[in-house]
mmCIF file as gemmi writes it, N, C-alpha and C atoms, coordinates in Angstrom:
data_model
loop_
_atom_site.group_PDB
_atom_site.id
_atom_site.type_symbol
_atom_site.label_atom_id
_atom_site.label_alt_id
_atom_site.label_comp_id
_atom_site.label_asym_id
_atom_site.label_entity_id
_atom_site.label_seq_id
_atom_site.pdbx_PDB_ins_code
_atom_site.Cartn_x
_atom_site.Cartn_y
_atom_site.Cartn_z
_atom_site.occupancy
_atom_site.B_iso_or_equiv
_atom_site.pdbx_formal_charge
_atom_site.auth_seq_id
_atom_site.auth_asym_id
_atom_site.pdbx_PDB_model_num
ATOM 1 N N . UNK Axp A 1 ? -10.445 -6.733 -24.078 1 0 ? 1 A 1
ATOM 2 C CA . UNK Axp A 1 ? -10.828 -5.922 -22.948 1 0 ? 1 A 1
ATOM 3 C C . UNK Axp A 1 ? -10.783 -4.44 -23.291 1 0 ? 1 A 1
ATOM 4 N N . UNK Axp A 2 ? -9.908 -4.03 -24.192 1 0 ? 2 A 1
ATOM 5 C CA . UNK Axp A 2 ? -9.771 -2.604 -24.484 1 0 ? 2 A 1
ATOM 6 C C . UNK Axp A 2 ? -11.041 -2.017 -25.086 1 0 ? 2 A 1
ATOM 7 N N . UNK Axp A 3 ? -11.788 -2.801 -25.865 1 0 ? 3 A 1
ATOM 8 C CA . UNK Axp A 3 ? -13.041 -2.306 -26.438 1 0 ? 3 A 1
ATOM 9 C C . UNK Axp A 3 ? -14.058 -2.066 -25.334 1 0 ? 3 A 1
ATOM 10 N N . UNK Axp A 4 ? -14.127 -2.986 -24.384 1 0 ? 4 A 1
ATOM 11 C CA . UNK Axp A 4 ? -15.086 -2.871 -23.287 1 0 ? 4 A 1
ATOM 12 C C . UNK Axp A 4 ? -14.766 -1.672 -22.404 1 0 ? 4 A 1
ATOM 13 N N . UNK Axp A 5 ? -13.504 -1.442 -22.14 1 0 ? 5 A 1
ATOM 14 C CA . UNK Axp A 5 ? -13.138 -0.375 -21.209 1 0 ? 5 A 1
ATOM 15 C C . UNK Axp A 5 ? -12.839 0.956 -21.888 1 0 ? 5 A 1
ATOM 16 N N . UNK Axp A 6 ? -13.084 1.069 -23.181 1 0 ? 6 A 1
ATOM 17 C CA . UNK Axp A 6 ? -12.73 2.313 -23.877 1 0 ? 6 A 1
ATOM 18 C C . UNK Axp A 6 ? -13.479 3.521 -23.32 1 0 ? 6 A 1
ATOM 19 N N . UNK Axp A 7 ? -14.745 3.354 -22.961 1 0 ? 7 A 1
ATOM 20 C CA . UNK Axp A 7 ? -15.507 4.463 -22.379 1 0 ? 7 A 1
ATOM 21 C C . UNK Axp A 7 ? -14.935 4.901 -21.047 1 0 ? 7 A 1
ATOM 22 N N . UNK Axp A 8 ? -14.553 3.939 -20.244 1 0 ? 8 A 1
ATOM 23 C CA . UNK Axp A 8 ? -13.958 4.249 -18.945 1 0 ? 8 A 1
ATOM 24 C C . UNK Axp A 8 ? -12.622 4.951 -19.146 1 0 ? 8 A 1
ATOM 25 N N . UNK Axp A 9 ? -11.843 4.469 -20.101 1 0 ? 9 A 1
ATOM 26 C CA . UNK Axp A 9 ? -10.539 5.084 -20.372 1 0 ? 9 A 1
ATOM 27 C C . UNK Axp A 9 ? -10.697 6.541 -20.813 1 0 ? 9 A 1
ATOM 28 N N . UNK Axp A 10 ? -11.696 6.813 -21.653 1 0 ? 10 A 1
ATOM 29 C CA . UNK Axp A 10 ? -11.927 8.195 -22.106 1 0 ? 10 A 1
ATOM 30 C C . UNK Axp A 10 ? -12.308 9.094 -20.933 1 0 ? 10 A 1
ATOM 31 N N . UNK Axp A 11 ? -13.223 8.606 -20.077 1 0 ? 11 A 1
ATOM 32 C CA . UNK Axp A 11 ? -13.634 9.402 -18.916 1 0 ? 11 A 1
ATOM 33 C C . UNK Axp A 11 ? -12.444 9.686 -18.004 1 0 ? 11 A 1
ATOM 34 N N . UNK Axp A 12 ? -11.645 8.67 -17.769 1 0 ? 12 A 1
ATOM 35 C CA . UNK Axp A 12 ? -10.477 8.839 -16.9 1 0 ? 12 A 1
ATOM 36 C C . UNK Axp A 12 ? -9.511 9.857 -17.487 1 0 ? 12 A 1
ATOM 37 N N . UNK Axp A 13 ? -9.269 9.766 -18.784 1 0 ? 13 A 1
ATOM 38 C CA . UNK Axp A 13 ? -8.33 10.685 -19.439 1 0 ? 13 A 1
ATOM 39 C C . UNK Axp A 13 ? -8.816 12.127 -19.321 1 0 ? 13 A 1
ATOM 40 N N . UNK Axp A 14 ? -10.131 12.344 -19.514 1 0 ? 14 A 1
ATOM 41 C CA . UNK Axp A 14 ? -10.687 13.703 -19.399 1 0 ? 14 A 1
ATOM 42 C C . UNK Axp A 14 ? -10.475 14.28 -18.004 1 0 ? 14 A 1
ATOM 43 N N . UNK Axp A 15 ? -10.501 13.4 -16.993 1 0 ? 15 A 1
ATOM 44 C CA . UNK Axp A 15 ? -10.344 13.858 -15.614 1 0 ? 15 A 1
ATOM 45 C C . UNK Axp A 15 ? -8.895 13.814 -15.14 1 0 ? 15 A 1
ATOM 46 N N . UNK Axp A 16 ? -7.986 13.414 -16.039 1 0 ? 16 A 1
ATOM 47 C CA . UNK Axp A 16 ? -6.575 13.347 -15.664 1 0 ? 16 A 1
ATOM 48 C C . UNK Axp A 16 ? -6.256 12.2 -14.718 1 0 ? 16 A 1
ATOM 49 N N . UNK Axp A 17 ? -7.009 11.109 -14.839 1 0 ? 17 A 1
ATOM 50 C CA . UNK Axp A 17 ? -6.845 9.957 -13.954 1 0 ? 17 A 1
ATOM 51 C C . UNK Axp A 17 ? -6.211 8.812 -14.727 1 0 ? 17 A 1
ATOM 52 N N . UNK Axp A 18 ? -5.245 8.155 -14.113 1 0 ? 18 A 1
ATOM 53 C CA . UNK Axp A 18 ? -4.637 6.965 -14.723 1 0 ? 18 A 1
ATOM 54 C C . UNK Axp A 18 ? -5.556 5.776 -14.463 1 0 ? 18 A 1
ATOM 55 N N . UNK Axp A 19 ? -5.909 5.045 -15.518 1 0 ? 19 A 1
ATOM 56 C CA . UNK Axp A 19 ? -6.803 3.89 -15.391 1 0 ? 19 A 1
ATOM 57 C C . UNK Axp A 19 ? -6.094 2.647 -15.9 1 0 ? 19 A 1
ATOM 58 N N . UNK Axp A 20 ? -6.076 1.619 -15.087 1 0 ? 20 A 1
ATOM 59 C CA . UNK Axp A 20 ? -5.519 0.327 -15.48 1 0 ? 20 A 1
ATOM 60 C C . UNK Axp A 20 ? -6.484 -0.758 -15.029 1 0 ? 20 A 1
ATOM 61 N N . UNK Axp A 21 ? -6.563 -1.816 -15.789 1 0 ? 21 A 1
ATOM 62 C CA . UNK Axp A 21 ? -7.423 -2.944 -15.445 1 0 ? 21 A 1
ATOM 63 C C . UNK Axp A 21 ? -6.594 -4.205 -15.546 1 0 ? 21 A 1
ATOM 64 N N . UNK Axp A 22 ? -6.717 -5.068 -14.546 1 0 ? 22 A 1
ATOM 65 C CA . UNK Axp A 22 ? -6.04 -6.343 -14.648 1 0 ? 22 A 1
ATOM 66 C C . UNK Axp A 22 ? -6.84 -7.41 -13.927 1 0 ? 22 A 1
ATOM 67 N N . UNK Axp A 23 ? -6.711 -8.64 -14.418 1 0 ? 23 A 1
ATOM 68 C CA . UNK Axp A 23 ? -7.36 -9.778 -13.782 1 0 ? 23 A 1
ATOM 69 C C . UNK Axp A 23 ? -6.401 -10.35 -12.753 1 0 ? 23 A 1
ATOM 70 N N . UNK Axp A 24 ? -6.937 -10.73 -11.601 1 0 ? 24 A 1
ATOM 71 C CA . UNK Axp A 24 ? -6.107 -11.31 -10.552 1 0 ? 24 A 1
ATOM 72 C C . UNK Axp A 24 ? -6.79 -12.54 -9.982 1 0 ? 24 A 1
ATOM 73 N N . UNK Axp A 25 ? -5.995 -13.444 -9.481 1 0 ? 25 A 1
ATOM 74 C CA . UNK Axp A 25 ? -6.52 -14.561 -8.707 1 0 ? 25 A 1
ATOM 75 C C . UNK Axp A 25 ? -6.524 -14.119 -7.254 1 0 ? 25 A 1
ATOM 76 N N . UNK Axp A 26 ? -7.468 -14.646 -6.482 1 0 ? 26 A 1
ATOM 77 C CA . UNK Axp A 26 ? -7.526 -14.297 -5.069 1 0 ? 26 A 1
ATOM 78 C C . UNK Axp A 26 ? -6.28 -14.858 -4.392 1 0 ? 26 A 1
ATOM 79 N N . UNK Axp A 27 ? -5.564 -13.982 -3.728 1 0 ? 27 A 1
ATOM 80 C CA . UNK Axp A 27 ? -4.31 -14.355 -3.107 1 0 ? 27 A 1
ATOM 81 C C . UNK Axp A 27 ? -4.117 -13.433 -1.907 1 0 ? 27 A 1
ATOM 82 N N . UNK Axp A 28 ? -3.958 -14.007 -0.729 1 0 ? 28 A 1
ATOM 83 C CA . UNK Axp A 28 ? -3.838 -13.212 0.489 1 0 ? 28 A 1
ATOM 84 C C . UNK Axp A 28 ? -2.728 -12.19 0.444 1 0 ? 28 A 1
ATOM 85 N N . UNK Axp A 29 ? -1.57 -12.569 -0.081 1 0 ? 29 A 1
ATOM 86 C CA . UNK Axp A 29 ? -0.44 -11.641 -0.143 1 0 ? 29 A 1
ATOM 87 C C . UNK Axp A 29 ? -0.756 -10.456 -1.057 1 0 ? 29 A 1
ATOM 88 N N . UNK Axp A 30 ? -1.371 -10.746 -2.218 1 0 ? 30 A 1
ATOM 89 C CA . UNK Axp A 30 ? -1.726 -9.662 -3.14 1 0 ? 30 A 1
ATOM 90 C C . UNK Axp A 30 ? -2.767 -8.741 -2.515 1 0 ? 30 A 1
ATOM 91 N N . UNK Axp A 31 ? -3.738 -9.319 -1.809 1 0 ? 31 A 1
ATOM 92 C CA . UNK Axp A 31 ? -4.755 -8.493 -1.155 1 0 ? 31 A 1
ATOM 93 C C . UNK Axp A 31 ? -4.126 -7.594 -0.09 1 0 ? 31 A 1
ATOM 94 N N . UNK Axp A 32 ? -3.129 -8.097 0.629 1 0 ? 32 A 1
ATOM 95 C CA . UNK Axp A 32 ? -2.419 -7.266 1.605 1 0 ? 32 A 1
ATOM 96 C C . UNK Axp A 32 ? -1.717 -6.1 0.918 1 0 ? 32 A 1
ATOM 97 N N . UNK Axp A 33 ? -1.09 -6.368 -0.222 1 0 ? 33 A 1
ATOM 98 C CA . UNK Axp A 33 ? -0.403 -5.311 -0.981 1 0 ? 33 A 1
ATOM 99 C C . UNK Axp A 33 ? -1.398 -4.241 -1.44 1 0 ? 33 A 1
ATOM 100 N N . UNK Axp A 34 ? -2.523 -4.69 -1.996 1 0 ? 34 A 1
ATOM 101 C CA . UNK Axp A 34 ? -3.539 -3.748 -2.472 1 0 ? 34 A 1
ATOM 102 C C . UNK Axp A 34 ? -4.068 -2.918 -1.311 1 0 ? 34 A 1
ATOM 103 N N . UNK Axp A 35 ? -4.297 -3.572 -0.164 1 0 ? 35 A 1
ATOM 104 C CA . UNK Axp A 35 ? -4.774 -2.857 1.02 1 0 ? 35 A 1
ATOM 105 C C . UNK Axp A 35 ? -3.79 -1.758 1.408 1 0 ? 35 A 1
ATOM 106 N N . UNK Axp A 36 ? -2.502 -2.052 1.361 1 0 ? 36 A 1
ATOM 107 C CA . UNK Axp A 36 ? -1.482 -1.039 1.68 1 0 ? 36 A 1
ATOM 108 C C . UNK Axp A 36 ? -1.554 0.133 0.701 1 0 ? 36 A 1
ATOM 109 N N . UNK Axp A 37 ? -1.737 -0.169 -0.586 1 0 ? 37 A 1
ATOM 110 C CA . UNK Axp A 37 ? -1.834 0.895 -1.59 1 0 ? 37 A 1
ATOM 111 C C . UNK Axp A 37 ? -3.05 1.78 -1.335 1 0 ? 37 A 1
ATOM 112 N N . UNK Axp A 38 ? -4.169 1.165 -0.984 1 0 ? 38 A 1
ATOM 113 C CA . UNK Axp A 38 ? -5.391 1.932 -0.713 1 0 ? 38 A 1
ATOM 114 C C . UNK Axp A 38 ? -5.206 2.785 0.536 1 0 ? 38 A 1
ATOM 115 N N . UNK Axp A 39 ? -4.69 2.167 1.612 1 0 ? 39 A 1
ATOM 116 C CA . UNK Axp A 39 ? -4.512 2.896 2.868 1 0 ? 39 A 1
ATOM 117 C C . UNK Axp A 39 ? -3.511 4.043 2.74 1 0 ? 39 A 1
ATOM 118 N N . UNK Axp A 40 ? -2.503 3.886 1.891 1 0 ? 40 A 1
ATOM 119 C CA . UNK Axp A 40 ? -1.501 4.945 1.722 1 0 ? 40 A 1
ATOM 120 C C . UNK Axp A 40 ? -1.939 6.016 0.726 1 0 ? 40 A 1
ATOM 121 N N . UNK Axp A 41 ? -3.048 5.758 0.01 1 0 ? 41 A 1
ATOM 122 C CA . UNK Axp A 41 ? -3.546 6.738 -0.944 1 0 ? 41 A 1
ATOM 123 C C . UNK Axp A 41 ? -3.002 6.583 -2.35 1 0 ? 41 A 1
ATOM 124 N N . UNK Axp A 42 ? -2.165 5.57 -2.582 1 0 ? 42 A 1
ATOM 125 C CA . UNK Axp A 42 ? -1.654 5.332 -3.935 1 0 ? 42 A 1
ATOM 126 C C . UNK Axp A 42 ? -2.803 4.939 -4.859 1 0 ? 42 A 1
ATOM 127 N N . UNK Axp A 43 ? -3.688 4.083 -4.347 1 0 ? 43 A 1
ATOM 128 C CA . UNK Axp A 43 ? -4.901 3.712 -5.085 1 0 ? 43 A 1
ATOM 129 C C . UNK Axp A 43 ? -6.066 4.39 -4.388 1 0 ? 43 A 1
ATOM 130 N N . UNK Axp A 44 ? -6.88 5.084 -5.149 1 0 ? 44 A 1
ATOM 131 C CA . UNK Axp A 44 ? -8.05 5.749 -4.58 1 0 ? 44 A 1
ATOM 132 C C . UNK Axp A 44 ? -9.303 5.054 -5.096 1 0 ? 44 A 1
ATOM 133 N N . UNK Axp A 45 ? -10.1 4.54 -4.167 1 0 ? 45 A 1
ATOM 134 C CA . UNK Axp A 45 ? -11.357 3.891 -4.519 1 0 ? 45 A 1
ATOM 135 C C . UNK Axp A 45 ? -12.443 4.956 -4.502 1 0 ? 45 A 1
ATOM 136 N N . UNK Axp A 46 ? -13.166 5.077 -5.602 1 0 ? 46 A 1
ATOM 137 C CA . UNK Axp A 46 ? -14.212 6.091 -5.707 1 0 ? 46 A 1
ATOM 138 C C . UNK Axp A 46 ? -15.56 5.396 -5.594 1 0 ? 46 A 1
ATOM 139 N N . UNK Axp A 47 ? -16.314 5.778 -4.582 1 0 ? 47 A 1
ATOM 140 C CA . UNK Axp A 47 ? -17.619 5.164 -4.338 1 0 ? 47 A 1
ATOM 141 C C . UNK Axp A 47 ? -18.731 6.031 -4.896 1 0 ? 47 A 1
ATOM 142 N N . UNK Axp A 48 ? -19.717 5.379 -5.462 1 0 ? 48 A 1
ATOM 143 C CA . UNK Axp A 48 ? -20.917 6.061 -5.931 1 0 ? 48 A 1
ATOM 144 C C . UNK Axp A 48 ? -21.957 6.031 -4.811 1 0 ? 48 A 1
ATOM 145 N N . UNK Axp A 49 ? -22.331 4.822 -4.396 1 0 ? 49 A 1
ATOM 146 C CA . UNK Axp A 49 ? -23.335 4.658 -3.342 1 0 ? 49 A 1
ATOM 147 C C . UNK Axp A 49 ? -23.013 3.436 -2.506 1 0 ? 49 A 1
ATOM 148 N N . UNK Axp A 50 ? -23.477 3.466 -1.244 1 0 ? 50 A 1
ATOM 149 C CA . UNK Axp A 50 ? -23.375 2.317 -0.35 1 0 ? 50 A 1
ATOM 150 C C . UNK Axp A 50 ? -24.789 1.971 0.099 1 0 ? 50 A 1
ATOM 151 N N . UNK Axp A 51 ? -25.168 0.714 -0.105 1 0 ? 51 A 1
ATOM 152 C CA . UNK Axp A 51 ? -26.491 0.233 0.281 1 0 ? 51 A 1
ATOM 153 C C . UNK Axp A 51 ? -26.354 -0.767 1.421 1 0 ? 51 A 1
ATOM 154 N N . UNK Axp A 52 ? -27.294 -0.754 2.386 1 0 ? 52 A 1
ATOM 155 C CA . UNK Axp A 52 ? -27.303 -1.827 3.383 1 0 ? 52 A 1
ATOM 156 C C . UNK Axp A 52 ? -27.747 -3.129 2.707 1 0 ? 52 A 1
ATOM 157 N N . UNK Axp A 53 ? -27.383 -4.246 3.292 1 0 ? 53 A 1
ATOM 158 C CA . UNK Axp A 53 ? -27.693 -5.547 2.71 1 0 ? 53 A 1
ATOM 159 C C . UNK Axp A 53 ? -29.185 -5.692 2.391 1 0 ? 53 A 1
ATOM 160 N N . UNK Axp A 54 ? -30.02 -5.128 3.25 1 0 ? 54 A 1
ATOM 161 C CA . UNK Axp A 54 ? -31.472 -5.24 3.058 1 0 ? 54 A 1
ATOM 162 C C . UNK Axp A 54 ? -31.942 -4.552 1.779 1 0 ? 54 A 1
ATOM 163 N N . UNK Axp A 55 ? -31.131 -3.688 1.202 1 0 ? 55 A 1
ATOM 164 C CA . UNK Axp A 55 ? -31.501 -2.974 -0.021 1 0 ? 55 A 1
ATOM 165 C C . UNK Axp A 55 ? -30.704 -3.458 -1.235 1 0 ? 55 A 1
ATOM 166 N N . UNK Axp A 56 ? -30.313 -4.728 -1.211 1 0 ? 56 A 1
ATOM 167 C CA . UNK Axp A 56 ? -29.541 -5.295 -2.321 1 0 ? 56 A 1
ATOM 168 C C . UNK Axp A 56 ? -30.282 -5.159 -3.642 1 0 ? 56 A 1
ATOM 169 N N . UNK Axp A 57 ? -31.586 -5.415 -3.642 1 0 ? 57 A 1
ATOM 170 C CA . UNK Axp A 57 ? -32.362 -5.295 -4.886 1 0 ? 57 A 1
ATOM 171 C C . UNK Axp A 57 ? -32.314 -3.874 -5.441 1 0 ? 57 A 1
ATOM 172 N N . UNK Axp A 58 ? -32.41 -2.877 -4.557 1 0 ? 58 A 1
ATOM 173 C CA . UNK Axp A 58 ? -32.344 -1.49 -5.008 1 0 ? 58 A 1
ATOM 174 C C . UNK Axp A 58 ? -30.965 -1.179 -5.601 1 0 ? 58 A 1
ATOM 175 N N . UNK Axp A 59 ? -29.921 -1.729 -4.986 1 0 ? 59 A 1
ATOM 176 C CA . UNK Axp A 59 ? -28.564 -1.514 -5.5 1 0 ? 59 A 1
ATOM 177 C C . UNK Axp A 59 ? -28.425 -2.098 -6.901 1 0 ? 59 A 1
ATOM 178 N N . UNK Axp A 60 ? -28.935 -3.302 -7.095 1 0 ? 60 A 1
ATOM 179 C CA . UNK Axp A 60 ? -28.863 -3.937 -8.415 1 0 ? 60 A 1
ATOM 180 C C . UNK Axp A 60 ? -29.669 -3.156 -9.45 1 0 ? 60 A 1
ATOM 181 N N . UNK Axp A 61 ? -30.84 -2.664 -9.056 1 0 ? 61 A 1
ATOM 182 C CA . UNK Axp A 61 ? -31.656 -1.861 -9.976 1 0 ? 61 A 1
ATOM 183 C C . UNK Axp A 61 ? -30.917 -0.578 -10.367 1 0 ? 61 A 1
ATOM 184 N N . UNK Axp A 62 ? -30.271 0.049 -9.402 1 0 ? 62 A 1
ATOM 185 C CA . UNK Axp A 62 ? -29.511 1.279 -9.652 1 0 ? 62 A 1
ATOM 186 C C . UNK Axp A 62 ? -28.427 1.025 -10.698 1 0 ? 62 A 1
ATOM 187 N N . UNK Axp A 63 ? -27.719 -0.083 -10.542 1 0 ? 63 A 1
ATOM 188 C CA . UNK Axp A 63 ? -26.658 -0.435 -11.491 1 0 ? 63 A 1
ATOM 189 C C . UNK Axp A 63 ? -27.248 -0.75 -12.859 1 0 ? 63 A 1
ATOM 190 N N . UNK Axp A 64 ? -28.312 -1.545 -12.884 1 0 ? 64 A 1
ATOM 191 C CA . UNK Axp A 64 ? -28.918 -1.961 -14.154 1 0 ? 64 A 1
ATOM 192 C C . UNK Axp A 64 ? -29.495 -0.787 -14.929 1 0 ? 64 A 1
ATOM 193 N N . UNK Axp A 65 ? -29.968 0.243 -14.228 1 0 ? 65 A 1
ATOM 194 C CA . UNK Axp A 65 ? -30.504 1.425 -14.913 1 0 ? 65 A 1
ATOM 195 C C . UNK Axp A 65 ? -29.393 2.284 -15.506 1 0 ? 65 A 1
ATOM 196 N N . UNK Axp A 66 ? -28.146 1.942 -15.204 1 0 ? 66 A 1
ATOM 197 C CA . UNK Axp A 66 ? -27.022 2.677 -15.777 1 0 ? 66 A 1
ATOM 198 C C . UNK Axp A 66 ? -26.673 3.955 -15.045 1 0 ? 66 A 1
ATOM 199 N N . UNK Axp A 67 ? -27.158 4.105 -13.81 1 0 ? 67 A 1
ATOM 200 C CA . UNK Axp A 67 ? -26.891 5.335 -13.067 1 0 ? 67 A 1
ATOM 201 C C . UNK Axp A 67 ? -25.534 5.331 -12.37 1 0 ? 67 A 1
ATOM 202 N N . UNK Axp A 68 ? -24.98 4.154 -12.142 1 0 ? 68 A 1
ATOM 203 C CA . UNK Axp A 68 ? -23.727 4.061 -11.382 1 0 ? 68 A 1
ATOM 204 C C . UNK Axp A 68 ? -22.564 4.6 -12.206 1 0 ? 68 A 1
ATOM 205 N N . UNK Axp A 69 ? -21.845 5.547 -11.637 1 0 ? 69 A 1
ATOM 206 C CA . UNK Axp A 69 ? -20.652 6.102 -12.286 1 0 ? 69 A 1
ATOM 207 C C . UNK Axp A 69 ? -19.393 5.474 -11.7 1 0 ? 69 A 1
ATOM 208 N N . UNK Axp A 70 ? -19.471 5.071 -10.443 1 0 ? 70 A 1
ATOM 209 C CA . UNK Axp A 70 ? -18.32 4.503 -9.755 1 0 ? 70 A 1
ATOM 210 C C . UNK Axp A 70 ? -18.762 3.231 -9.028 1 0 ? 70 A 1
ATOM 211 N N . UNK Axp A 71 ? -18.051 2.844 -7.994 1 0 ? 71 A 1
ATOM 212 C CA . UNK Axp A 71 ? -18.342 1.601 -7.282 1 0 ? 71 A 1
ATOM 213 C C . UNK Axp A 71 ? -19.631 1.722 -6.486 1 0 ? 71 A 1
ATOM 214 N N . UNK Axp A 72 ? -20.447 0.672 -6.554 1 0 ? 72 A 1
ATOM 215 C CA . UNK Axp A 72 ? -21.651 0.558 -5.737 1 0 ? 72 A 1
ATOM 216 C C . UNK Axp A 72 ? -21.395 -0.589 -4.761 1 0 ? 72 A 1
ATOM 217 N N . UNK Axp A 73 ? -21.535 -0.305 -3.483 1 0 ? 73 A 1
ATOM 218 C CA . UNK Axp A 73 ? -21.218 -1.265 -2.432 1 0 ? 73 A 1
ATOM 219 C C . UNK Axp A 73 ? -22.497 -1.725 -1.752 1 0 ? 73 A 1
ATOM 220 N N . UNK Axp A 74 ? -22.588 -3.024 -1.493 1 0 ? 74 A 1
ATOM 221 C CA . UNK Axp A 74 ? -23.645 -3.574 -0.641 1 0 ? 74 A 1
ATOM 222 C C . UNK Axp A 74 ? -22.954 -3.99 0.651 1 0 ? 74 A 1
ATOM 223 N N . UNK Axp A 75 ? -23.299 -3.3 1.723 1 0 ? 75 A 1
ATOM 224 C CA . UNK Axp A 75 ? -22.647 -3.524 3.014 1 0 ? 75 A 1
ATOM 225 C C . UNK Axp A 75 ? -23.327 -4.692 3.717 1 0 ? 75 A 1
ATOM 226 N N . UNK Axp A 76 ? -22.564 -5.733 4.002 1 0 ? 76 A 1
ATOM 227 C CA . UNK Axp A 76 ? -23.116 -6.943 4.603 1 0 ? 76 A 1
ATOM 228 C C . UNK Axp A 76 ? -23.452 -6.734 6.071 1 0 ? 76 A 1
ATOM 229 N N . UNK Axp A 77 ? -22.551 -6.143 6.844 1 0 ? 77 A 1
ATOM 230 C CA . UNK Axp A 77 ? -22.845 -5.862 8.253 1 0 ? 77 A 1
ATOM 231 C C . UNK Axp A 77 ? -22.094 -4.621 8.696 1 0 ? 77 A 1
ATOM 232 N N . UNK Axp A 78 ? -22.569 -4.04 9.783 1 0 ? 78 A 1
ATOM 233 C CA . UNK Axp A 78 ? -21.967 -2.806 10.323 1 0 ? 78 A 1
ATOM 234 C C . UNK Axp A 78 ? -20.61 -3.061 10.9 1 0 ? 78 A 1
């Protein structure tokens, strides 16, 4: 995994951001913990773009063209 994320690690280091990656199984208790971290500001989610569900194809094209720097969200409903 370190080879794959080396570019991300370099970008984070330049910006003074701590970057960690881990695999998790879906677990309600863990999701509650993560939600608390996000809501308290311990974890900051950085969004690039938010697309409505009807523009899913455009969102995928944006990602595939390599323009996405951060998270790209497809919003299912309002």
